[in-house]
C-alpha positions in Angstrom: -0.1 0.0 0.2 1.2 3.6 -1.0 0.4 6.4 1.8 0.7 9.7 -0.2 -0.2 13.3 1.4 -3.6 14.6 0.9 -1.8 17.7 -0.6 -0.9 15.8 -3.6 -0.6 17.5 -7.1 -0.2 14.9 -10.5 -0.7 16.4 -14.0 0.3 15.5 -17.4 -1.0 15.3 -20.7 -0.4 12.2 -23.4 -0.1 12.6 -27.2 -1.6 10.1 -29.9 2.0 10.0 -31.5 3.3 8.5 -28.1 5.2 11.6 -26.5 3.8 12.5 -22.8 4.8 14.9 -19.8 4.1 14.3 -16.2 4.2 16.3 -13.2 4.3 15.1 -9.4 4.3 17.3 -6.5 4.0 16.2 -2.6 4.5 16.6 0.9 5.0 13.1 1.7 5.2 9.5 -0.1 5.6 6.0 1.4 5.9 2.8 0.2 6.8 -0.5 2.4 10.0 0.9 4.0 10.7 3.8 1.8 9.9 7.3 2.6 10.3 10.5 0.5 9.9 14.0 1.8 8.7 17.1 -0.3 8.8 15.8 -3.7 9.1 17.5 -7.1 9.2 15.4 -10.1 8.9 16.1 -13.3 9.4 13.2 -16.5 8.4 13.0 -20.3 9.2 10.6 -22.5 12.9 12.1 -23.5 14.2 13.4 -19.7 13.3 13.7 -16.5 14.7 15.3 -13.0 13.2 13.7 -9.8 14.4 16.3 -6.3 13.5 14.8 -2.8 14.4 16.7 0.0 14.6 14.1 2.5 14.8 10.2 1.8 14.6 7.5 3.9 15.1 3.9 2.9 17.0 0.7 4.4 19.5 1.4 1.6 19.4 5.0 1.7 19.8 7.6 4.7 20.0 11.0 3.4 18.5 14.5 2.0 18.9 16.4 -1.1 18.3 13.9 -3.1 18.5 14.5 -7.3 17.9 12.0 -9.9 18.2 13.5 -13.7 17.5 10.9 -16.5 17.8 11.1 -20.4 16.4 8.7 -22.7 18.3 7.7 -26.0 18.6 5.1 -28.3 16.2 2.5 -25.8 18.3 3.1 -22.9 17.7 4.8 -20.4 20.4 7.1 -18.7 20.5 7.9 -14.7 22.2 10.0 -12.8 22.0 10.6 -9.2 23.3 11.8 -5.7 22.4 12.4 -2.5 23.7 13.8 1.0 24.0 11.3 3.6 22.7 11.6 7.2 26.9 12.1 7.8 26.7 15.1 5.3 28.8 13.2 2.7 27.6 13.3 -1.1 27.2 10.0 -2.4 26.5 9.5 -6.1 25.2 6.6 -8.3 25.0 6.6 -12.0 24.0 3.9 -14.5 21.7 3.0 -17.4 18.7 0.8 -17.7 17.7 -1.3 -21.1 15.8 -4.3 -22.1 17.8 -7.5 -23.6 16.7 -9.9 -26.2 15.6 -12.1 -23.6 13.4 -9.4 -22.3 15.2 -8.7 -18.8 16.1 -5.7 -17.2 19.7 -4.9 -17.6 21.4 -2.3 -15.4 24.6 -1.4 -15.9 27.0 0.9 -13.7 28.9 3.5 -14.9 29.8 5.4 -11.7 29.3 4.8 -8.1 31.0 6.8 -5.1 29.6 6.0 -1.6 30.6 7.0 1.9 30.2 4.1 4.3 31.4 4.8 8.0 33.6 8.3 6.5 35.4 6.0 4.1 34.9 6.3 0.3 33.9 3.3 -2.0 34.4 3.3 -5.8 33.6 1.2 -8.3 37.1 -0.8 -9.3 38.1 0.1 -12.9 40.1 -2.7 -12.9 37.1 -5.0 -14.0 34.7 -4.8 -16.6 31.9 -2.3 -15.7 29.6 -4.4 -13.3 25.7 -4.8 -14.6 22.6 -6.4 -12.6 20.3 -8.3 -14.8 16.6 -8.5 -13.4 13.7 -10.6 -14.5 10.7 -8.8 -14.1 8.5 -11.9 -14.0 10.3 -13.3 -11.2 13.1 -12.5 -8.6 15.8 -14.4 -10.3 18.7 -12.0 -11.2 22.6 -12.2 -11.4 25.3 -9.9 -10.9 28.7 -9.9 -12.6 31.9 -8.3 -11.9 30.8 -6.2 -9.1 33.8 -4.7 -7.3 34.5 -2.0 -4.6 37.4 -0.5 -3.7 39.0 2.2 -0.9 42.5 2.4 -0.8 44.0 -0.9 -0.5 40.9 -2.5 0.4 38.6 -4.2 -2.2 35.7 -6.5 -2.2 34.8 -8.7 -5.3 31.0 -10.2 -5.8 29.4 -12.4 -8.1 25.9 -13.1 -7.3 23.5 -15.1 -9.1 19.4 -16.2 -7.7 17.3 -18.6 -9.8 14.7 -20.8 -8.9 16.2 -23.8 -7.5 20.0 -22.4 -7.8 21.7 -20.1 -6.3 25.6 -18.8 -5.8 27.3 -16.6 -3.9 31.0 -15.8 -4.8 32.7 -12.8 -2.4 36.3 -12.1 -2.2 37.9 -10.1 0.3 41.1 -8.3 0.3 42.5 -6.8 3.1 39.0 -5.5 4.2 39.1 -3.7 7.7 35.8 -4.9 9.9 35.3 -1.3 10.7 34.7 -0.3 7.6 31.3 -1.6 7.9 30.7 -2.0 11.9 27.6 -0.2 12.7 29.4 2.8 15.3 26.1 2.8 17.7 26.5 -0.9 18.6 27.7 -1.7 22.1 30.6 -3.9 20.8 32.7 -2.3 18.1 34.8 -5.3 16.0 37.9 -4.3 13.8 40.2 -6.4 12.4 41.9 -7.1 8.6 39.6 -9.9 6.2 41.3 -11.8 3.8 40.2 -14.6 1.7 37.0 -16.1 0.1 33.3 -16.8 0.7 31.8 -19.1 -1.5 28.4 -21.1 -1.6 26.5 -22.8 -4.3 22.6 -24.1 -3.4 20.9 -26.3 -5.7 17.7 -27.4 -4.6 18.3 -28.6 -0.9 21.8 -29.4 -1.4 24.5 -27.1 -0.7 28.4 -27.0 -2.3 31.4 -24.5 -1.7 34.7 -23.9 0.2 34.8 -21.1 2.3 37.9 -19.8 4.6 38.3 -16.4 6.0 41.2 -14.9 8.3 40.6 -12.1 10.4 44.0 -10.7 11.5 44.5 -8.2 14.6 40.9 -9.0 15.8 39.6 -6.3 18.2 36.8 -5.5 20.2 36.5 -2.0 21.4 40.1 -1.2 20.5 41.2 -3.8 22.5 43.2 -7.0 20.8 41.8 -10.5 21.2 44.0 -12.2 18.8 43.9 -13.6 15.4 40.6 -15.6 13.9 40.0 -18.0 11.4 36.3 -19.0 10.2 36.2 -22.3 7.8 32.6 -23.3 6.4 32.4 -26.7 4.3 29.6 -28.8 3.1 28.7 -31.8 4.9 29.1 -35.2 3.6 25.4 -35.2 2.5 25.3 -31.6 1.4 22.3 -30.8 3.3 24.5 -29.0 6.4 27.8 -26.6 6.8 30.2 -27.6 8.8 31.6 -24.7 10.7 34.9 -24.4 12.3 35.6 -21.0 14.0 38.5 -20.5 16.3 40.7 -17.4 18.1 44.2 -17.7 18.8 46.6 -15.2 20.7 50.2 -16.0 21.4 50.1 -19.2 19.5 47.4 -20.3 22.4 44.1 -21.4 21.2 41.5 -19.0 23.3 38.4 -19.7 22.0 36.5 -22.4 19.7 33.6 -22.8 17.7 32.7 -26.0 16.0 29.9 -27.7 14.6 26.7 -26.9 11.9 23.8 -25.2 11.1 21.6 -25.9 8.2 20.3 -23.1 5.8 16.4 -22.5 5.8 14.3 -19.7 4.3 13.4 -17.9 7.2 16.4 -19.1 9.3 19.9 -21.0 10.3 19.1 -24.1 12.7 22.5 -24.2 14.6 23.7 -27.3 16.3 27.3 -25.7 17.6 29.8 -26.3 20.7 31.7 -23.4 22.0 34.8 -23.6 24.0 36.9 -20.7 25.2 40.4 -21.0 28.0 41.7 -17.9 29.7 39.8 -15.8 27.1 39.6 -12.4 28.3 36.1 -10.5 28.8 37.4 -7.0 29.1 36.9 -6.1 25.2 33.2 -6.9 26.0 32.7 -4.3 29.1 30.0 -2.3 27.2 27.8 -5.3 26.8 25.9 -3.7 29.7 27.0 -0.5 29.3 24.8 1.6 31.9 24.4 -1.0 34.8 27.5 -2.7 35.1 31.0 -1.8 33.1 34.7 -2.1 32.9 35.0 -5.9 33.0 38.4 -7.6 33.7 39.3 -10.9 34.1 38.9 -14.2 32.1 36.4 -16.9 31.0 37.0 -20.7 31.2 33.7 -22.1 29.2 32.1 -25.2 27.3 28.6 -23.9 25.7 26.2 -25.9 23.7 24.4 -24.0 21.0 21.2 -24.8 19.6 17.9 -23.5 18.0 18.3 -20.9 15.0 20.1 -17.6 14.6 16.6 -15.6 15.4 16.3 -17.6 18.7 19.6 -19.5 20.0 19.4 -21.4 23.0 22.8 -21.6 25.4 23.5 -24.4 27.8 26.8 -24.6 30.0 29.0 -23.1 32.3 31.6 -20.2 32.6 34.4 -20.4 35.1 35.8 -17.4 36.2 39.2 -16.3 37.3 40.2 -12.4 38.3 36.9 -11.2 37.0 36.2 -8.0 38.5 33.4 -5.4 37.4 32.1 -1.5 38.3 29.1 -0.3 39.1 28.9 3.1 37.5 26.2 4.5 39.6 28.0 3.9 43.0 31.5 3.8 41.5 32.3 0.7 43.4 34.7 -1.8 41.8 34.0 -5.5 42.9 36.0 -8.5 42.5 34.6 -12.2 42.2 35.9 -15.2 43.8 37.9 -17.1 41.6 36.1 -20.4 40.3 32.9 -18.8 40.5 30.5 -20.5 37.6 27.6 -18.8 35.8 25.1 -21.3 34.7 24.1 -20.7 31.4 20.3 -22.1 30.2 18.5 -20.6 26.9 19.5 -16.9 27.2 20.1 -16.6 30.5 23.4 -16.4 33.0 22.6 -17.6 36.8 24.7 -16.7 39.7 24.6 -19.2 42.3 26.0 -17.6 45.8 29.1 -15.7 44.3 31.7 -13.8 46.7 32.4 -10.7 45.6 34.5 -8.2 47.2 35.5 -4.7 47.2 39.5 -4.8 47.4 39.7 -1.0 48.2 38.2 -1.7 51.9 38.7 -5.7 51.9 34.8 -5.8 52.4 33.2 -9.0 51.0 29.3 -9.9 50.3 27.4 -12.8 48.7 25.2 -12.2 45.2 22.8 -14.9 43.6 20.6 -14.2 41.1 20.1 -14.4 36.9 21.3 -12.0 34.1 19.0 -12.4 30.8 19.1 -11.0 27.2 18.3 -11.5 23.7 20.4 -11.9 21.2 22.8 -10.4 23.8 20.4 -6.9 23.5 17.8 -6.0 26.0 19.5 -6.9 29.3 17.4 -8.0 32.3 19.2 -7.9 36.0 17.4 -10.2 38.9 20.3 -9.8 41.6 20.2 -10.4 45.2 23.2 -9.2 47.4 23.9 -9.6 51.0 26.5 -8.5 53.4 27.5 -7.8 56.8 30.1 -5.1 55.6 30.5 -4.2 51.7 31.5 -0.8 50.4 28.3 0.2 48.2 29.0 3.8 47.7 32.2 5.7 46.8 31.5 9.0 44.8 32.4 12.6 44.7 30.3 15.6 43.9 31.2 15.5 40.1 29.6 11.8 40.2 26.4 12.9 41.7 25.6 16.3 42.4 22.6 15.0 44.7 24.4 13.0 47.0 28.0 11.5 47.8 30.2 10.0 49.9 31.4 6.6 51.2 28.7 4.1 52.3 29.6 0.6 54.0 26.9 -1.2 54.3 25.1 -4.0 56.4 22.0 -5.7 54.8 20.2 -6.8 51.7 20.2 -5.1 47.9 18.1 -6.0 45.0 19.1 -5.2 41.7 16.1 -5.9 39.5 14.4 -4.9 35.8 15.7 -3.7 32.2 18.9 -2.3 31.6 17.3 0.9 30.8 15.1 1.2 33.6 16.7 -0.5 36.3 15.5 -0.1 40.0 18.5 -0.3 43.0 16.7 -1.1 46.2 19.1 -1.2 49.5 17.7 -2.1 52.9 19.7 -2.2 55.8 22.5 -0.2 58.0 25.5 1.5 58.0 28.8 0.4 58.9 32.4 2.3 60.3 33.4 4.7 58.0 30.4 5.8 56.4 30.1 9.3 55.3 27.3 10.7 52.9 27.2 14.3 51.9 24.3 16.1 50.9 24.7 19.9 49.2 22.0 22.0 49.7 21.0 23.6 46.2 19.2 27.1 46.1 19.7 27.9 49.7 18.4 31.5 50.5 19.6 32.3 54.0 21.7 29.7 55.4 25.3 30.1 54.0 25.4 33.9 55.0 23.1 34.6 57.3 20.6 37.7 56.0 19.7 39.1 59.4 23.9 39.9 59.7 23.5 42.3 57.0 27.0 42.2 56.6 27.2 41.3 53.0 24.8 41.0 49.9 24.4 37.5 49.7 24.7 35.9 46.0 20.9 34.5 45.0 22.4 32.8 41.9 21.4 29.2 41.9 22.7 26.1 40.0 20.4 23.8 38.3 20.6 20.4 39.6 22.1 17.4 37.6 20.3 14.9 36.3 20.5 11.5 37.2 21.3 8.5 35.4 17.6 8.4 34.0 18.2 4.3 33.1 17.9 4.2 36.9 15.7 4.1 39.9 17.1 4.2 43.0 15.4 3.2 46.8 17.7 3.4 49.6 16.6 2.5 53.0 19.0 2.9 55.6 19.4 2.7 59.5 22.1 5.1 60.3 23.9 4.8 63.4 26.8 6.3 65.4 29.1 4.3 62.9 28.6 7.1 59.8 28.8 10.6 59.4 26.2 12.9 57.8 27.2 15.8 56.0 24.6 18.6 55.0 26.0 21.3 53.1 24.2 24.3 53.5 26.5 26.9 51.1 28.6 25.2 48.8 30.3 28.4 48.3 30.6 29.3 51.9 31.1 25.5 52.8 29.0 26.1 55.5 27.9 22.6 56.9 26.1 20.7 59.6 28.3 17.6 60.0 27.6 14.9 62.8 27.2 10.9 63.8 24.2 10.1 64.9 21.1 7.7 64.6 18.0 7.8 62.4 16.3 5.9 59.7 16.7 7.6 56.0 15.0 6.9 52.7 16.4 7.9 49.8 13.9 7.7 46.3 15.4 8.7 42.8 13.2 7.7 40.1 13.9 8.0 35.9 12.5 11.6 35.7 15.7 12.9 38.0 13.4 13.4 41.2 15.4 13.1 44.7 13.2 12.6 47.6 14.3 11.9 51.3 12.2 10.4 54.2 13.2 10.1 57.3 14.6 11.5 60.6 18.4 12.0 61.6 19.1 12.7 65.5 22.9 14.0 66.2 24.7 12.1 68.6 28.0 14.2 68.5 29.1 16.5 65.6 29.8 20.4 64.2 28.4 23.1 62.6 30.5 24.9 60.8 29.7 28.5 60.0 31.6 30.3 57.0 31.0 33.7 55.9 32.7 36.8 54.1 35.5 34.3 53.4 37.2 35.3 56.6 34.7 34.4 59.1 35.1 30.4 60.4 33.3 29.2 63.4 32.9 26.0 64.7 29.9 25.0 66.5 29.6 21.8 68.8 26.0 20.2 68.2 24.7 19.2 71.2 23.1 15.5 71.6 19.5 15.5 70.7 20.0 17.7 67.9 17.5 16.4 64.6 17.0 17.1 61.1 13.9 15.6 59.5 13.0 14.9 55.6 9.8 14.7 54.6 10.3 14.5 50.8 12.2 17.7 49.0 15.7 17.1 50.5 16.5 20.7 50.5 13.4 21.4 52.6 14.6 19.2 55.8 13.6 20.5 59.3 16.0 21.6 61.5 16.4 21.9 64.9 20.0 22.4 66.0 21.4 23.3 69.6 25.1 24.2 69.0 27.5 25.8 70.9 30.3 28.0 70.2 33.6 28.1 72.4 35.1 31.5 72.2 39.1 31.1 71.8 40.5 32.0 75.1 37.2 33.3 76.3 36.1 37.3 76.4 36.7 40.0 78.2 33.0 41.2 79.8 34.3 44.5 81.1 32.5 46.7 78.5 29.1 44.7 79.6 29.7 45.3 83.3 31.5 48.7 82.8 34.3 47.8 84.9 37.5 49.0 82.8 39.7 48.0 85.7 38.5 44.3 85.1 41.3 43.1 82.8 41.0 39.3 82.1 39.1 37.2 79.9 36.8 34.7 81.3 35.4 31.5 79.5 32.1 32.1 77.0 30.1 30.1 75.0 27.9 31.7 72.5 25.0 28.7 72.1 22.7 29.0 69.2 19.2 27.2 68.4 18.7 26.5 64.5 15.2 26.0 63.1 12.9 26.2 59.8 14.0 24.2 56.8 17.3 24.4 54.7 15.8 27.1 52.5 14.1 29.2 54.9 15.7 29.0 58.4 14.2 31.2 61.0 16.2 33.9 62.5 18.5 31.9 64.9 18.1 32.6 68.7 21.3 33.0 70.5 22.4 32.3 73.9 25.7 33.4 75.9 26.9 31.2 79.0 29.8 31.8 81.2 30.8 28.5 82.5 33.2 28.4 85.5 32.1 31.7 86.3 30.3 33.1 89.5 29.5 35.2 92.2 28.9 39.0 91.6 30.4 39.1 87.9 28.0 36.6 86.7 25.3 38.4 88.3 26.2 41.3 86.7 26.5 39.6 83.4 23.0 38.0 83.8 21.4 41.2 84.1 22.8 42.9 81.6 21.9 40.2 79.4 18.3 39.8 80.1 17.4 42.2 77.6 17.1 40.0 74.4 17.9 42.8 71.6 21.7 43.1 73.7 22.1 39.5 74.1 21.7 39.2 70.2 23.7 41.5 69.2 26.6 40.7 71.5 26.3 37.0 70.6 26.8 38.1 67.1 29.9 40.2 68.0 31.2 37.3 69.8 31.1 35.1 66.6 32.4 37.7 64.3 35.2 38.8 66.3 35.3 36.8 69.5 35.0 40.2 71.8 31.7 42.1 73.1 31.1 45.6 71.7 30.3 49.1 73.2 26.4 49.4 72.7 27.0 52.9 71.2 30.1 52.4 69.1 30.0 49.6 66.6 33.4 50.8 64.9 35.1 48.3 67.5 33.5 45.6 65.1 35.4 46.5 62.0 39.7 46.2 62.4 39.7 43.9 65.5 37.1 41.3 63.9 38.6 41.5 60.5 42.3 41.1 61.8 41.3 38.2 64.2 39.4 36.0 61.6 42.1 36.3 58.8 44.8 35.1 61.2 42.7 32.2 61.9 42.3 31.4 58.2 46.1 31.8 57.8 47.2 30.0 60.6 45.1 27.0 59.6 46.6 27.1 55.9 50.4 27.0 57.8 49.3 24.3 60.1 48.3 22.0 57.5 51.8 22.9 56.1 54.2 22.1 59.0 51.7 19.3 60.5 50.7 15.7 59.3 48.6 13.4 61.1 51.6 10.7 60.8 54.4 13.3 61.9 55.9 13.0 65.4 56.1 16.9 65.4 53.1 19.1 64.6 54.0 22.7 64.7 51.6 25.6 64.1 51.4 29.7 64.1 48.3 31.9 65.3 47.9 35.5 66.4 45.2 36.7 68.4 44.2 40.4 68.5 44.2 41.9 71.5 40.8 43.5 73.0 40.9 47.3 72.7 38.1 48.0 75.0 39.6 46.7 78.3 42.6 48.3 80.5 46.0 47.7 79.0 47.5 44.7 79.9 49.9 41.6 78.7 46.9 39.3 78.7 44.8 41.7 76.4 47.4 42.9 74.3 47.7 40.9 70.3 49.7 38.1 70.6 51.9 36.1 68.3 52.2 32.5 69.2 53.3 29.3 68.4 52.1 25.8 69.3 53.9 22.7 69.5 53.2 18.9 69.5 55.6 16.0 69.5 56.2 12.8 70.4 59.8 12.7 71.4 59.7 8.9 72.1 56.8 6.6 72.9 57.3 7.5 76.4 57.4 11.2 76.3 54.7 13.4 75.0 55.1 17.3 74.9 52.4 19.5 74.1 52.0 23.1 74.8 52.1 26.6 73.0 54.3 29.9 73.4 53.3 33.5 72.7 54.8 36.9 72.4 52.8 40.2 73.5 53.2 42.5 70.7 52.3 46.2 69.7 53.3 47.3 73.3 56.3 49.2 74.5 58.3 46.0 74.9 57.7 42.5 73.6 60.5 40.7 75.5 58.1 39.2 77.9 56.9 35.2 76.8 53.5 34.3 77.8 52.4 30.5 77.3 51.9 26.9 78.6 53.5 23.8 78.2 53.4 20.2 79.4 55.3 17.0 79.5 53.9 13.4 79.9 55.8 10.4 80.8 54.4 6.9 80.4 55.8 4.8 83.2 54.8 1.6 81.9 53.7 -0.6 78.4 50.1 -0.4 78.7 50.6 3.8 78.6 47.8 4.0 82.0 50.3 5.2 84.5 51.3 8.5 83.7 53.6 11.3 85.2 52.8 14.9 83.9 54.9 18.1 84.8 53.1 21.5 83.8 53.9 25.1 83.5 50.2 27.4 83.0 50.1 31.0 82.5 47.8 32.7 85.3 44.2 33.8 84.8 45.2 36.9 86.7 47.7 40.0 86.2 48.4 41.6 89.4 51.2 44.2 88.7 53.0 45.7 86.0 54.0 43.7 83.2 54.6 40.5 85.5 52.9 37.2 84.4 52.1 34.6 87.0 52.8 31.1 86.6 51.7 28.0 88.1 54.0 24.8 88.0 53.0 21.2 89.1 53.5 17.5 88.8 51.2 14.8 89.4 50.8 10.7 88.9 47.7 9.0 87.4 47.0 5.7 87.1 44.1 4.6 84.9 41.8 1.6 85.0 38.7 0.5 83.1 35.7 -1.2 85.0 31.9 -1.3 84.9 31.5 -1.4 88.8 33.3 -1.5 92.0 33.2 -5.5 91.8 35.2 -5.5 88.9 37.9 -3.5 90.7 38.5 -6.0 93.3 38.3 -9.0 90.8 41.0 -7.6 88.6 43.4 -7.0 92.1 42.6 -10.7 93.1 44.2 -11.8 89.2 47.2 -9.4 89.6 48.1 -11.3 93.0 47.1 -14.7 92.0 49.7 -14.3 88.8 52.4 -12.7 91.3 52.0 -15.8 93.3 52.2 -18.2 90.7 55.3 -16.4 89.3 
């Protein structure tokens, strides 16, 4: 049936002398698998021209198709060209006439085809090829059809009659990549030489074929050299097949057996055997779900059925096999000698042990992987483990969530490759760390209520996840796992802590990300960073919670956190007593509520631990006024000092100086310190309190911190500083502690210390306190255990 656009116009005229002219204009014409768009044709009995804007069929895919014809001496001459889908110009010129047997004869005068970016031309060393076609049947024959591309040549002589056919094809240095479909998961390459010859007469076959493929590759990985032999069986009813691959003089794979040739299919009777056959070249078979295969297979497989629906039965034994799950970015190794069982078109997995070498964790996997002619893969896998790495990603891998996941529980991977489900239920193990970066936060990274800066409200569009996956993670978080919520990606303000809770992550093929559950903090920190110079760490108090009810960026906060002012703060400006010349321990407590995108204004509290008496009463009286308390809390956060109610100028230089030097000293500490070093050195600078009476304790101070392990038995920890900015800078201020471990267990210790006094009583003199002590530590659950341990110690001494 022909489908024609309703706006099709056909016109023409026919004369009695045989002359005619026809014109056709149509937007769309379809016949079988041939489709043409925007057709403009003008034909008469002498010449014709057809313009087609776009043409599509099994043979041609292109645009700007132009065909011009000229009729002369009972022969029609045709010149045609079109632009392929890859924007290459293809050309075919031929003639058509009727021979004395009333058969159509097509002669090819010029041919120029672009296939896989390679130009194929007619081989002019042979006579011009022709195709003879019987118009009343399907019988035809082609002689001397030869193509060439540089050193590659293909020669074809083909005939097909009612009871007899012949296929004779000669390959000379033909590269497989010249005809490999680039969209296939597996791309083969290699150089083919040899002859394919097949004769059929009635139901009997004859002809011997031998093809050699040198340097056979799959996805640019060398497999070896291959050879294919086809010979007729003794009764001429079947074709015997022998195919093998050799690498370094060792036969890696062999397929032997026979097949029949029927009208619609080829029944198979084959055996495949492999020995140390590399699987890495076939990593892209299941490209989205599992990739980067390594290792070798040893197998013996029976292949029956037919080419349209083959049946596989046998086993594949693994050796040094490993693979990667791209979405999780985790690599697993399969225990050697694990065996896949093949039945029909499925690979069965029976209790394989898998291992992540990076963390030395193991799991167990069962299930099956099915396919349809090695396409349309379907996975049904069940994984169980007491401790297995199931996540190892960074922000660039997945901007929705990332981190390291150590898992205890069950994972199910189910479904077709293009719509796969990962369903995971279990709990976290040690070294689990999950990061959730919050997007489009309005006021978390830089608190708007501070009005110190104008925050940048530019947002980044959430990256789309791999749409071939549906992820459902149901995880019990415990104190083994650290959860990081990055509140602002630019400033890196974040909440980080260990705790307990049950969280459910749902990610579907549309790219949606939802979270449900709650997380209760056992211990953690709130890192507040702003302006590039403010860097504060709050200790999150036990019992703080985050609750999610869908949108992960709208998680509800109820966080109680405490910031300890380094070195304390001098409250003289609050109690209006300039003779008070020392700093006292000071904490700022904050309560964070609301959701990540719209936090409520924090409520600050200021406390003075270890302070009592009249000073404590005066401070409590001053801070009864909530507005004053909030202002002083912000001052402590930004400059570590209290400020005068009238003049806010004190915020400027002192606040910025202290914060800049906190950031700089952190960088210097990283240069000199390493977790494995025996000696760690740091440098710090603390701006003095300009609102208090002048004293060494309140002056600017440049300091050096030292932590060293002289030996396994002697530890030194301390800091020293020099007041700067005054008349004299020859006074050294600081603390030092030396610790001796007196026994092998390390629970008997002697300590010597020198500590700076908190008060400066007169002049420029600083008071110090020195001392020594001996301690012995013992672990016990109750008093009874102490006596049991003592009795055991005595009995050991008696026996000695």
